[in-house]
N, C-alpha and C positions, 0 to 999 in steps of 0.2 A: 457330767458327772468324775467321768475318769479324766477330761481335761484339768478340773481344778484340783484331785487330789493329786493328781502328777506331779502339778506346779509349785503347790502349797505344803505338800506332805515334809515332816521334819523341820518347817522353820519356825515354829511354835507362832502363827500368825494368827489361826481361827478365833474369833470369828471375823476378824475384820480385815477384809481381801476384797479386791476388786479384780476381778477378769480384763484383761484388755478387750480391744476387737469384740466385746462382747457380742452386739450385734453382728456382727459378717459371722461367726461362728451358728449363732441364734437361728438367723434367717435362711441358711441352708437346712439346717435341722427339722425346721417348721416347714418347710417344704414338703420334705420326705414324710413327717411323719403326720400330713394335712391338718396339722393346730393352726389355732388362730391367735396367742400369743405363749409364749414361754419366760420361766423368769427363775433366778438364783435366790432362793432365800436361806441366809445362815439359819443356824439354834442358838438363840441370845436367852439365858437366864437372869436373873434378876443380880446374878454375882458381875455377869460382864455385861449387864445394860450399858449401866453408866459409859464405861470405857469406850463401850460400841456406839454411843448414840453421838458421843464426840467424835470419832473417826469418822462414821458414817456424813457431818455436816461439814466436815473438812472434805472428805470426797466426795462429796455431794457434783459437782461440777466432772467429776468422769463420766455419769448418768448419761450426759446428754441432752439435760431439760432443762431449760434455762427457770422456768416455773417452781423447779423443786429446788432454786436457789434467792431467787425473786419472787416474792409474796405478788400472784398477778390479780386476786380479790381479797376481801375482806375471809369470804368463808375459807377462802384455797387456804392446804395447808401447806407448810414446805420441811426440807429435811431435820433442820434444825429444830423441831416442833416436836420431836419422836413418835414414837411408836404409836398406831393410834388403834382404835378396834370399833365398830360399830354397836349402835345400844339401841333395839328399836329405832335403825334408822337413823340415827344420831351417832354426827363424830366425837369421842372422847378419848381421851387420854388413856390407854391400854395401862389398866391398873397391875399389871405382872401378875396375874392370877387366875387360873380357869377352872374351879372345884368339880366339872363334872369329868374333865380328861383324866385318865393315868399319867400324865406327866404335869400338871396343873401350873408346876413354876416354869413351864417351858414358853417362849416366844415361838413364831416362825416367821417374821417380819418378810417382807416383799424387800427386794434392795436392786437386783440388777432385772430390766424386764423388756421384752421386744416384743411387738412394737413400741417404742416410748412415747410416739408422738400419742398414740391413740391410747397408754394407759397409765399415763403417767401421775395419777391419781390413788391409783396402787402401791405405789411406794411409799414404804415402813407401814401397809397394811401387814395386822397381827392377823396370820391365817391360820394359827390354831385356835381363834376365839370365836370361830364361826365351827357349826356340828358337824357338816359331815366331810370338811376340811377338817378338823380336830381328828374326826373316827380315823379317817385314810394315815392322817400325820402319827395318830398313835401307835397306828399297827409299823409303819414306817419305822421309828424310833424304837421301837419292841423287838421287832424278826429282822428289822435291817436290810429289807429286802425290797423291791419298788412295791408300791400300792396305788390302789384306786378309790375315787371316791363313788358313792350313789349317783345317782341322775341328779341336775341341779338346772336350774333355769338361769343364767346370768342376764343379769341386769341391762345386758348393752343389747341382748334380744327383745323387742318389741314383741311381738308373736312367740309363744309355746317355742321351744327347738331343745330339746333336753341334752343334757352336753356333762363331760365328766373333766375332773383333773387327773393327771397320773402324775404322781411322787417318783422320782427316784432319788436314792439315796445318795449325798456325797462324804464321801467316808476319809477318816482325819490319812490313813494310809493304804496301802493294798497289804493283803494279808490271805493265807487261803481257808485261814478260820476267822467268823465274827467272832470269838470272842477278846479279841484284839485289835478288834476294830472299834471306831468310835463314832457315829453321826453327829456331824457338823453342819449341814445343811442339807438341803434338796434342790434338785432342777423340777419344775412342775412345767408342763405341759398340758395347756388347755384344749379341748375339742369336742364337740360336736360329732354326734353319733351318724347324722343325715349325712357327714361327708364320707364316714369311715362305709358306710352302705352307699356309697355311690359310687366306687369302682368297685365292686363285688362281681355284678353279670356284666354279657355283652350287650350290647344293644340292642339285639331281634328278640332277650327274654323278655317279657312285658306280662305284667299282673302276679309278681309271687309276694306274697305277706309275709313280714316277717314280726315276731313279737320280743319285742327286747324288757328283760326283765332283769332286776338289780336286786341281788339278796342282801342289799345295804339292814337292813330288817326285817328277819324273818316273817313277826307279828304283820308289820305291814310292808311288804314287800313292794318297788315300785313297779311299772311297766307300761309299756306305750309300744303303737303298731305302727310297721310303716308297712307303705304300699313299695315298689320298687317296679319303675320300666329302663330297664335297661341302665343309663346313668341320672334319669331321671327318678328321686325320692321325695316320696308327699309323706306326710307324719299323719293318719289315719285321729288321731286321737291319744288320750291316756286310758290305761286297761288293754283288756285281752280284745280284740275288736276282729279277729277272724271269722272266716265260713265254718260252724261246726260241720258242714257238710265234707270236707274235708279234712276230719282228724284220725282218719287214718294212714292219711300222706306228710302227717307229722314227720317234721328231722331238728332233733333237739341239739343241742350242742352246750355245755357248760365251759366256760372259758373265768379264767383268773389269768393272773399275774404270776411270769414264771414261774409255773408249775409251782406255787406254794405249798399246798397242800404234802406232795411228794416231798417237799425238802425241808418242809417243817416237822409234818408233821400232825398239823393242827388247822381247824378249821375256826374257831372260834370267835376270832375278831376281822378278819380280814374281807373286804368284801369280794363278791365274786357274781358275775355275770349266770342268766341262761337266756338261750337266743334259742327260737323256738319259730320253724319255718314253715309256711304250711300254700301249697298253689290257691287259684283265685277260678273265678267261673272267666275270669277274662285269656287267665293260663292255660285252663280246658279246652275253650273253642280255638284259641291258635293252633291247637295241634288237631283233634277231634273233626276234620274238615276232607273232603273229597277235592276240595280246591286245587293241593299240590297236584295228582293226579292227574287233573285236567291240564293243569297247567303246563306239567312236565311233557305232555302231547303236544302241545302248542309251541312250547318253546323247541322242542325237537322240531315241529314242522320247517318253522319259523328258519332257527338253524341249518337245514339242510337248505332250504333255498334260498337265504340272505349266501350261506358259501358258494355254493354255485355262480350265484349273478358276482358277487366278486373275486372268487376265481377268475372268471372272464375276465372280468372289468379290470384286471388285477394285470392278466395276460395283456390285453389291447393297448395300458397305456403306462407300461413300464415302461419302453425304452423311453419314450418321448418325456417320462417324469423327469427320468434320471437326465436326462439331455437337458430337461430346463432347468434342475435343480444345481448339476455343474457350472449352467452356463452366469444363472444368478450369483453361486457364490464366486467364481473368477472376474465377471462387469461388476461385481458390489465391490470387491473389496480393490478394485479399481477405480472407481469413480468415489470410495470412499478417501484415497491418498490426494484424489484432484482437490476438491474444493472443502471447505468446513459444511458441516451439516447447514447451519443458519444457510447457507448463500445457495446450497442445492434447492431446499425446500422452495428459496423464495423464486430460484429461477423454473421451479415445474409449476410451485404455482401460479405466477405470471404466464407459464404457456397453459394450464387450464384456463382462467379467462378469457386470456385474450384468444383460444383457438388454435387452428394444429394452420399452419401453411407449407405447403410444399417446397422443398428446396429444386433449384432451377438442377436440372441434369447436367454433373460435372462435364462433361463431355462437350455437350452444347456451349456452357458459360465459357471453355476455353477456346471455342472456335468465332463468338463473337466478337465486333470489334469496341474499341476501348466506349466510344457512343453507348452500345446497348450496354456494356456494364454499366457504365451511370447507371443508365435505368435500371438496371436489376436493384444496382447498392440503393438507390431511393427506395422499392419496393423491399425490399429483406430488412430493411431498416426500422420498421415496422412491426416488426418483429422477432426482437433479439433473443429472449428466453427461449424460443422457440426452437432458436439455430444452437443453440448453449446445450439444448435437450439431447437433441439431433449428432451433434459433436459425440455427447458421453455415450450414448445409443447405436447410433447408425453403424457405425465402425463397427462395432460387437456383432449385430447381424450379419454382415455380409462376410465378417469372417468366419461365421457358424457356416453359412449358405454356402462357403468354400469350400469346406473340409466334411461337409455332410459330401458334396457331389464328390470331391478326388477321394478322401481314404474312410468318410463312415464317422459322424461328428462322437460316437460313444468309444469306440475303440482309440482314435486317434487323436482327443483332445488337443486344442492349441497350446500351448507352455503359458503359463502367464506372462512371461516375456514379452510371446510375441503378441498377444492382446496388445499389450501395452505399446511396441511397436507401432500397431496397427492405426493406433491414436490419430496419428500425422497425415494418416488418409484423411480422414474428414476434415482435418485444418484447411483443405483445397476449397469447401464446401462455404467454413467461412470465410477465408481471406483470399485474393483471386491475386497472384503476382500478374506481373507486365514486367514488359522491357524495362521501365525504369523505375522498380519497387512493387508495392502489392497496392490493393484497396480492397477495405474492410469492407464485410458483405452486411456488417450489424455491427452495432453501435457499443462501446462498450461496455464491460459490465463492472461498476465502482461507484463504491459511497465515500464518505466523507464521517467517521466516525470521532464525533468531539470529546468523547470523553473516556482516556485509556490510560492506560499504565503498562510501561515495557521495560521490561529488568536483562540484563545482561548477567551473566555470568562467566567470570574464565576461572582458569586453574592456575594458581601464582607459581613462576619456575616451573611449566609443565614441560619448555621444550628443553631444559637442561637434562631432568629427569630424563624424559622420553630418549634422550640420546646415548643413554647408559643403559638401556632396556632392551629388552627384545618386543619383536612387533606383538608376538601375542601379548606380552603383558601390558603394554600401551592399550591395546585391543579391551581387554579384560579389565582394567581401572574403569576405561570410560564407558563400558557398557553395563559395568556394573552402577556405577555413580551415578549415569544419566537414565536410566530401567527405573533408581528408586523415586528421580527426579518426576517421571513420568509416570509414578505413579499417584504422586501427592496430584500431580499437575490434572490427571483425571478424577482426585476425591473433591480437590478444593474447586474444579469450574475454569482453571488457569486453560488459555490456546497455546502450547508450542510450537512457536514458528520456525526453530530448526534450530541445528548445531554450525558453528564454523569450525570447525578444529576441536580446539577444548572449548570449546564459548558455547554456552548454553542460551538461548533466547525465549522468552514467553512474555506474553502480554495479558490483561484483561481487560474485555471492553469490546474487543474485536474477536470473531463474528458476531457476537450475543450482547449486547448492550446494558451493564450492568453501570449502578450507582454506587455501590463500593468496590471499585475497581480496584483503588489504593489499599485499601485493608487486607483486599483476597490476596492479592500479591505479595502486600509485605509480609502476609502468613505466610507465603508460598516461598519467601525467598528463604526467612526465618529455619523454615523447616529443612529447605535445601541445605541451608548453613549447618546445619542440626546434620544432618542424615552426611555430609561431609564428613564431617571432624570423625564421627562411630567409622566411617564408612572406612577414611584412610587409618584410622585404629586398627582396627581387624584386620586388613590387608597387610600389615607390618607382618602376618606369621606366614603368607604365600608368595611377596612380593618385594620385601628384604625393609629394613630400618629405612631407605631413603624413601621411601613411600612418607613415611611419617612425617619430613620437613615440608610436602605439599601443603597447601591452601586453599580457598577457593575465595574470589575476592566479588563482591554484589555490588550492581549499581540499579536506582528505578527513577524514574522520570516518568511524569502524565502529561499529557496534552494531545491534542487531535493528531490523527494518522487520515494517509487516505488508503485505503483496500479496494482493491479490486482482481478481476481475473486478468491477468497477464496472457495473453496467447500467444501463439506459435510452436516452435516447437517445444514438447513436452511440457507444455501447458502448465502455469502453477497460480495457485495463490497469494498476493502478497501482499506487500505495505510501502508507503512511502510516505517522509515525512520528515521535518526536523528534529520534531520528540526522537524517531529513533538515533538520530546523532546524536543530540543529548545523552540521554540514556547510557551508550557508550561510551560516551566521556564519565559520567558516573561511576561509571565500572574502573575504568583509565586509572583516574585518580583517586582511586579510593584507598583502605587497607589489607593487608592478606587477614581474614576468616571477618570481614568485616563488613557491615551493609550500608553503602550512602545510597542517599536520596538528593534527589532536589528541592530546590524550596517551592517548586511548585506540588509535588508529591506532597512534601508536608503539610504544609497550609491545609490538603486537604485530608490527611488524617489529624490536624488539629479539628480544624470543623467536625468530621466525626467524632470527637472524644476519645484518642488517643493520643494526647501531647503527651504523655508519659511515654510513650515509647521511642521519643526524639531524643537526642540531644546533639545541642550547636557544635559544630566542628569547630576548634578553636582558631583556624587560619581559613581564610578565601582559597577558592580553588580556582586556580588559572587553567578555563578552556579553552583550548586553541580555537578562535571561531568567534568566542562564546565570553572571551575577558574575565574579569574575577565574578565569582559564584560563591554563595554564601550558599554552604550544605548541612548535612545530621547526619549521623549516623543513627541507628535503626535497632535499637535495642531492646528489643520485647519481653515484658517480665515473664521470666524463665518457670513460675506458676501457673502460665497459662495452660488450661484444661482442654483449652481448643489446638492445641498445639500436638502436633502425633509426635513429634521426637523426644516429648515429655513420657509417651507411657508404654517407652522398650521394647517393642513388637516390632525390631530391625535385626532380621538378621542377613547377613552378608552370605551370597548364593558362593557355592564351592564352584573351581573351574569346570567340574563335570557334569554343575547346573545350566552351564551358558543355554541358553535355547536359540539364540539368535543367530549362532551357527551353530553348529557339529564339528564338536572340537577335534574331534581326528583329522578331517577335511582340512579345519583351519588352520590348525600345524602343519599339515601335511604341504598344504598350498605357499606356508611363510618359507618352509625348507628348502623349499623346492625352486625356489625363487634362485638368480644369480645375486654372487654379493653387489655386484653395478648397481640391481634391482634396490636393493635395501641399502644401499647408499642413498640414490633417489627419495626412495618415501622418506628414512629420515630427514633431507633436505628438504623435502617437500614439507613436512611435520613444522621442519621449525619456519617455514617462511608461513603458515597456518596460524601456528600459534602466535598471539599478539602479544603478549608479554614475557618471552624468552630474553635473551641477553646476545644470543643472535643476529635478533635481524628488529626493523623497526616495530613499532605497537601496530594495534589494528589502526588507531583512530591517524597514527602518523603516515598509512600508507594512503588511506583515506584521503590525507590534507594534500599528499603530494599528486595524485592521481585524477581528482575531479574536484568543480569547486563544492561550497558550500552548499549551493541548493541542489545539488546531484549528489551530495554524500551519503544521506542518508539510503537513498534510492540502491545504492550501488552495495550498503550492508544487507540491507533484504535481499539484495538480488541475488549474491553470493548464499546468504542463508538460504535460498532456495535452491538454486544449481548445486549444491555439494549436498544435501538431500535427495534419496529418490523417493518413489512411491511408497514404498516399504520403510520407511521413517518411523513411522508409527503405531 
């Protein structure tokens, strides 16, 4: 009501008004009021009726229901049909006159209503034409206060469910005196009394009887009886049905709206309610019993016994439990960093099915002759999954045992870095070194993934920018940007391969196959592009205007890749194949702030029905080793609600919020380095950055060093070696 008054007072538009975004405000209000429908109803007279009906017809589209502007059936009404009422159940045009009312020439049609989809037929219905609503509306018009109807049975309720409607006046202006205020409309909320009673009592109270009486008519008052069991409300029937044996326990409450009797000094017309509360036999039996006493002693005895056992048990297992938890946390983090979850699960599942095969003692293996090693290798190849499982677990068990014997595991637990270093010990159980090289004791773990999409994303002119900024600012920019990329990747199910300097590499379809791999990675690239622009814009105040000149270049390509565990010192999960090389070409030949996709990726997007996302590049792209290629620019509709970058929920973190490093230690370490160290780091950053002006591009370095077949292997090899187990 106040929103309508504050928005339109003094504009001389009443009653021709329609509040924008009515549904958004009504939805929240209905939830608070526990109502089932809310509407705005202007006050119309015969003088203003014609003009308002013309306005209503022109503004019907603002209600948000097409059936109000286009007739959906022969008997259905639209806004253009005008105000109507029901006479003996038949819908007729309202004559504009209600002789039994104190305001016979007033009409109160429903205009804006929520929820609209369920109540659109009520629009243009004259509420003042129905007797119960008319009584409450006359009181509202006369006394300019909120009023409530008597008990109603709504047509949408198949069974009896007593309901009421609260009318709150919409005033033409705000003023302390009612004499200067004119009622120009009303806000009505429809609610059921069962919903009101449902939230009155806590769940453990059962069997209260509530008699609800409406004093809308002193001669024939309406009353209904409810039974309340916590949040369960049951209508017992019409009339006063409480047990007379509990009359002495009656508690009565007289209720009206906004203390009208005190404010107005009259009660001739205003509808009031009387609520009488009684206990029942169920309620009495719940409290008049000796069961609580017996249960109390039982609970005390059980508590003493249980507490004694628990304290003894807790004392005995406390040390061991802490050791297991700490060890599980350490080993879990290390194992998670080594392999994707899909690869781990597959290996462990194979081990469970294939059984356990004890590894040959490492000392005996080294003492055997090469012929014996060959025989042992043949035996071990029968169960590769078991060896991987031992590789992940066995060395940590040894580490724990050694620490327990020397210093005590709980007080002096080995740090995470030491545990990771010990993973190289178990490498001897999988690979046996000889004079001429080494012999694999188990077959490689690798798979071919046919349907994947790879993305390369690189910051344009990053080398020049990083050379002119402090190491702290360089890492702050990269951490802020790539942290947001990681969040999007986790939400969309994108697998992050790693980072190569300022280049971010991601894939969909590995390690878990997905039919929509190209669509998902296209959305991921678009969100990353949006977040890059927003982050760079918001970091101008912190890092200077030069950061605003940076942008990012994206490249996507789809195809098959080989993925597996490349074993050795610091074993990692890696990808190989020409698909990765082509994806890098798509990025390196792209344009700033643009997403370039190959023809293979574009074909998949077209087949999935996303051809509108693609715009062919005007010129053919010359990719080294590939020749001339037709590529496409990816331009996703900015109104796509599936893209998180359209929701405006990004907040660039402050420097004090960087959680990957402790900032004070980070700055101290930077400043403690010598000038020659900083110079070497800047030189290294130039070599890592593959799009700067000071060195060759990432693709050029690949072509100069390796052949086409091994090109993509080097890319991902560098990606793996440049990141530690704590990347993710």
